[in-house]
C-alpha positions in Angstrom: 133.3 122.0 122.3 133.5 118.4 123.7 134.0 115.9 121.2 130.6 114.4 120.1 130.2 110.7 120.6 129.9 108.7 117.5 127.9 105.7 116.3 128.4 103.3 113.5 125.4 101.6 112.1 126.2 98.6 110.0 123.0 97.4 108.0 122.2 96.5 104.6 119.1 98.3 104.5 119.2 101.9 103.2 116.1 102.6 104.9 117.4 101.5 108.3 120.7 103.3 107.8 119.0 106.5 106.9 116.4 106.4 109.6 119.1 105.7 112.1 121.2 108.7 111.1 118.1 110.9 111.1 117.2 110.0 114.6 120.5 109.8 116.3 122.0 112.9 114.6 119.2 114.9 116.3 120.1 113.6 119.6 123.7 115.2 119.1 125.5 111.9 117.9 128.0 111.9 114.9 126.6 108.9 112.7 128.6 107.0 110.5 127.0 104.3 108.1 128.1 100.9 106.5 126.1 98.8 104.1 128.0 95.6 104.9 130.5 94.0 107.3 133.5 94.7 105.2 132.8 98.4 105.0 131.8 98.5 108.5 135.2 97.2 109.8 137.0 99.6 107.5 135.0 102.6 108.9 135.3 101.4 112.5 139.1 101.2 112.2 139.5 104.6 110.8 137.1 106.4 113.0 137.1 104.5 116.3 133.3 105.0 117.0 131.9 105.0 120.5 129.3 102.4 119.8 128.4 99.8 116.8 124.8 99.1 115.8 124.9 95.7 113.9 122.4 94.1 111.9 122.2 90.4 112.5 121.1 89.5 108.7 123.6 91.0 106.2 125.2 90.0 102.8 128.8 89.0 102.5 129.4 89.0 106.2 126.5 88.5 108.8 126.5 90.0 112.3 127.9 86.9 113.9 131.0 87.0 111.6 131.3 90.8 112.1 131.2 90.7 115.9 133.7 87.9 116.1 136.2 90.1 114.0 135.6 93.1 116.0 136.3 91.2 119.3 139.5 89.9 117.7 141.1 93.2 116.8 142.8 95.3 119.5 141.8 98.6 118.2 138.1 97.7 118.1 137.5 94.9 120.8 136.6 97.8 123.5 133.7 99.2 121.3 130.2 98.3 122.9 127.8 96.8 120.5 124.0 96.8 120.1 122.5 94.0 117.9 119.8 94.7 115.6 117.7 91.5 115.1 114.4 90.0 114.0 115.3 86.7 115.7 114.5 87.6 119.3 116.2 86.6 122.6 117.8 83.4 121.4 120.2 85.0 119.1 120.7 88.0 121.3 121.9 85.8 124.3 124.3 84.0 122.1 125.8 87.1 121.0 126.0 88.5 124.7 127.9 85.2 125.8 130.4 85.1 123.0 130.9 88.8 122.0 129.8 91.0 125.0 126.8 92.5 123.1 125.3 94.7 125.7 121.9 95.4 124.2 119.7 94.3 121.4 116.3 95.2 119.8 114.1 93.9 117.4 112.9 95.0 114.0 110.8 96.9 113.5 111.8 99.1 116.3 110.5 102.7 117.4 112.8 105.7 117.2 112.1 106.2 121.2 113.3 102.8 121.7 116.4 103.4 119.6 117.2 106.4 121.3 116.7 105.1 124.8 118.9 101.8 124.1 121.9 104.1 122.6 121.7 106.5 125.6 121.8 103.7 128.2 124.6 102.1 126.7 126.6 105.5 126.2 126.0 106.1 129.8 123.9 109.1 129.2 121.3 110.0 132.2 117.7 110.4 130.8 117.0 112.7 133.8 119.7 115.3 132.8 118.4 118.8 132.4 119.8 122.2 130.9 119.4 123.7 134.4 121.7 121.0 136.2 125.0 122.8 135.5 124.1 126.3 136.7 122.4 124.5 139.9 125.7 122.7 140.7 127.7 126.0 140.5 125.2 127.7 142.9 125.6 124.9 145.2 129.5 125.3 145.3 130.5 122.4 143.1 133.2 123.0 140.8 132.8 122.3 137.0 135.5 120.8 134.7 136.0 122.3 131.4 134.3 119.1 129.8 131.4 119.6 132.2 131.0 123.1 131.1 131.3 122.3 127.4 128.6 119.7 128.0 126.2 121.8 129.6 126.5 124.5 126.8 125.8 121.7 124.3 122.6 121.1 126.3 121.7 124.7 126.4 122.3 125.1 122.4 120.2 121.8 121.9 117.3 123.2 123.8 117.3 126.4 121.9 117.4 124.8 118.7 114.7 122.2 119.8 112.2 124.8 121.2 112.8 128.2 120.7 114.4 128.0 117.3 111.3 126.3 115.9 109.2 129.3 116.5 111.7 131.6 114.9 111.8 129.2 111.9 108.1 129.2 111.4 108.0 132.9 111.3 111.2 133.1 109.1 109.5 130.6 106.5 106.3 132.7 106.3 108.0 136.1 106.1 110.4 134.8 103.5 107.7 133.5 101.2 105.7 136.7 101.4 108.6 138.9 100.6 109.8 136.7 97.5 106.0 136.6 96.4 106.5 132.8 96.2 103.3 132.2 98.2 99.9 132.7 96.4 98.0 131.8 99.6 98.5 133.7 102.9 98.9 130.3 104.7 101.1 128.5 102.3 104.3 127.7 104.4 106.6 125.9 101.7 106.2 123.8 98.6 108.6 122.0 96.3 109.4 119.1 94.1 109.6 115.8 95.5 112.5 114.6 93.2 114.5 117.2 95.1 113.4 116.6 98.6 112.2 113.1 99.6 109.0 112.5 101.5 110.5 111.3 104.5 112.8 114.5 104.6 109.7 116.7 104.3 107.7 114.7 107.1 110.7 114.8 109.4 111.0 118.5 108.8 107.3 119.1 109.7 107.8 116.8 112.9 111.0 118.8 114.1 109.0 122.1 113.7 105.8 120.6 115.2 103.8 122.3 112.5 100.0 122.2 112.3 98.3 122.1 108.8 97.8 120.2 105.8 100.3 118.5 103.5 99.2 118.0 99.9 101.1 115.6 97.6 100.4 115.6 93.9 102.4 113.0 91.8 101.7 111.4 88.5 100.3 108.3 90.4 98.5 109.6 93.2 97.0 112.6 95.1 97.2 112.6 98.9 96.2 115.0 101.8 97.6 114.5 105.2 96.2 116.6 108.2 98.6 117.2 110.8 98.8 118.9 114.5 101.8 119.7 116.3 103.8 117.5 114.0 101.7 114.3 114.5 99.3 112.9 112.0 95.6 113.4 112.6 94.2 111.8 109.3 95.3 111.1 105.8 93.5 110.5 102.5 94.7 109.3 99.2 93.2 108.6 95.6 95.5 106.4 93.4 94.5 104.4 90.4 92.9 101.3 91.7 92.4 102.6 95.1 89.7 105.1 96.0 88.5 104.1 99.6 86.8 105.7 102.3 86.3 104.6 105.9 82.7 103.6 105.1 84.0 101.2 102.5 86.2 99.4 105.0 83.2 99.3 107.5 81.0 97.5 104.7 83.6 95.2 103.9 84.0 93.8 107.3 80.2 93.4 107.6 79.6 95.9 110.4 76.9 97.8 108.2 75.2 96.9 105.0 75.1 99.0 101.9 71.3 99.7 102.6 72.2 100.7 106.2 74.9 102.9 105.1 72.6 104.7 102.7 70.2 105.4 105.6 73.1 106.7 107.9 74.4 109.0 104.9 70.9 110.5 104.5 70.6 111.2 108.3 74.2 112.4 108.3 73.3 115.0 105.9 70.0 116.1 107.5 71.6 116.4 110.9 74.7 118.1 109.5 76.8 115.5 111.6 79.8 113.5 110.5 79.0 110.0 109.0 81.2 108.3 111.6 79.3 109.9 114.6 76.0 108.8 113.1 77.2 105.3 112.6 78.1 105.3 116.4 75.0 106.8 117.5 72.9 104.0 115.6 75.0 101.4 117.3 76.8 100.0 114.3 80.2 100.6 115.8 81.6 101.6 119.2 83.6 104.9 119.4 86.8 102.8 119.8 85.9 100.8 116.9 85.5 104.0 114.6 88.9 105.4 115.9 90.3 102.1 114.8 89.1 102.3 111.2 89.9 106.0 111.0 93.3 105.1 112.1 93.6 102.0 109.7 92.4 104.4 106.8 95.0 107.1 107.6 97.8 104.6 107.9 97.1 102.8 104.6 96.9 106.4 102.7 100.1 107.4 104.5 102.1 104.3 103.5 101.3 104.7 99.9 101.9 108.5 99.9 105.3 108.1 101.3 106.3 106.1 98.4 105.9 108.9 96.0 109.2 109.8 94.2 108.1 112.5 92.0 105.5 115.2 91.8 105.0 118.2 93.9 104.2 118.9 97.7 102.4 121.9 99.5 102.3 122.7 103.1 99.6 125.0 104.3 99.4 126.1 107.9 95.8 125.8 109.0 93.8 124.6 111.9 92.5 121.0 111.9 89.2 120.9 109.8 86.0 120.7 111.9 85.0 117.2 110.6 88.4 115.7 112.2 87.9 117.5 115.5 86.5 114.1 117.1 89.4 112.1 116.0 91.0 111.1 119.4 94.2 109.6 118.3 97.5 111.2 117.0 100.1 109.3 115.3 103.8 110.4 116.0 105.7 111.1 113.0 109.0 109.2 113.4 107.5 105.7 114.0 105.1 105.7 111.1 107.7 107.0 108.9 110.0 104.2 109.7 107.3 101.7 109.6 106.4 103.1 106.0 109.9 102.9 104.6 110.0 99.2 106.0 107.0 98.4 104.2 108.4 100.1 101.0 111.5 98.0 101.1 109.4 94.8 101.6 107.1 95.9 98.7 110.2 96.1 96.4 111.3 92.6 97.3 107.7 91.0 97.2 107.0 92.6 93.8 109.9 90.9 92.1 109.5 87.6 94.0 105.6 87.8 92.8 105.9 89.3 89.6 103.7 86.6 87.8 100.0 87.4 89.1 98.5 84.4 87.5 100.1 82.1 90.2 97.7 80.4 92.4 98.2 80.6 96.2 97.1 78.1 98.8 97.0 78.1 102.6 99.3 75.7 104.5 96.8 75.9 107.5 93.2 75.6 107.3 92.1 74.9 110.8 90.0 77.7 112.3 91.7 77.3 115.8 95.1 77.4 114.4 94.3 80.5 112.4 92.7 82.3 115.4 95.9 81.7 117.2 98.1 83.5 114.7 98.3 87.1 115.2 97.4 89.0 112.0 96.3 92.6 111.5 93.3 93.5 109.5 95.0 93.6 106.2 96.6 90.5 106.6 93.4 88.7 107.5 91.4 90.4 104.7 94.1 88.9 102.3 94.6 85.6 103.9 90.6 85.0 103.7 90.8 85.4 100.1 93.2 82.6 99.7 91.4 79.1 98.9 93.8 77.3 96.6 91.8 78.3 93.6 92.3 81.9 93.1 95.2 83.3 91.3 97.2 86.2 92.8 95.4 88.8 90.4 92.0 87.6 91.5 93.1 88.1 95.2 94.2 91.3 94.5 91.2 92.6 92.9 88.9 90.9 95.6 90.9 92.7 98.4 90.2 96.1 97.1 93.7 97.0 98.3 96.8 98.5 96.7 98.4 95.8 94.4 101.8 96.2 96.1 100.3 95.9 99.7 98.7 92.6 98.7 101.8 91.2 97.2 103.9 92.5 100.3 101.3 90.7 102.5 101.3 87.3 100.6 105.1 87.4 100.7 105.3 87.9 104.4 102.7 85.2 105.0 104.6 82.8 102.9 107.9 83.6 104.8 106.1 82.5 108.1 104.9 79.4 106.5 101.2 80.3 106.2 100.7 79.9 102.6 102.5 78.5 99.3 102.3 78.9 95.7 100.2 75.8 94.7 102.0 75.0 91.4 105.2 73.0 92.2 107.3 74.6 89.6 106.5 78.1 90.8 106.8 77.2 94.4 110.6 76.1 93.7 111.3 79.5 92.1 109.8 81.5 95.0 111.4 79.4 97.7 114.6 79.7 96.0 114.4 83.6 96.0 
């Protein structure tokens, strides 16, 4: 077979390294990883990769220093570089001028964007098809051995991507039945989270484009994720300090009062209709607004579920329940896994930086026009609205009704972009020096 092209990802985030390895190995690349610049240079010299993916912000040696050294070495200077940055075009243009960086993309990035960038740089055509090689032969074109091997690789890849999925699904069911491991007819697989991580489980479901329900039971939470063809339809979660329903979010945003909701719930029961449909029917929300709330609820539950590090999981193959049949959106798995892992990393940093929840937070801007000009999502706005220079972090967490680590993550992010500060001067020095 033709030698696979290799990619070296140099990034201090284990989440980014793991996701890049997962995404690009499925595209047929050999993926090498390094957690810092020193290790990256060593691996690059030993393996001569076809492409370098380099993070701009790293400890020990930043992206600028790494690229400078790479371009100074005769055995490495020919390797194309793609820069991963949160700094935008200014940084990227500097790298392009000085180090010949071909492309860049910003964090957070979508898996499809990564694949597209890498394929473009590697010179692979997006319109390439499995049938191309046989058509060329039929037209009288001669194929080299490398061309033939590449065509065979594409045939095998297509087989494993499509036909093999059906075979694997049937094999899983048959094996569970024969070994009498399945108590339910529709239970496809189950296991312990400490042996298989949640991202691995979800990636497996995405690869096979399964439809059904994933249940996660851990010491800290219980969650159910409804999946159709590998994409998330809805997710629910019960956790200490977090027991929310979509209607709770709608009430919190002032779209409907508790008294009005009580009438809607009664009408829903009488008509045997989903509550959301009745809310739309009565004009409290548009259908698009309802979908937005449902998606927000699903994402919140998913982001907390993906953090589970112990417990058990169960996947049952079954149609999507009738009550979710009106949900219009479908959330692609790779993107939300990447976002979830990024949030998890940020929560760990924020939890350490904001370990004292008695500190008082204050806004750095209070002008309504200025606030409106800043793009914040619903979660960030909800937390930001609770900050008044008098409430402690603990009070803000309690009033938000959100997960504690999520509130800390948001507060830490808002501080990083200069929207709030710790009011106590002594505390502020500690945080700013973190």
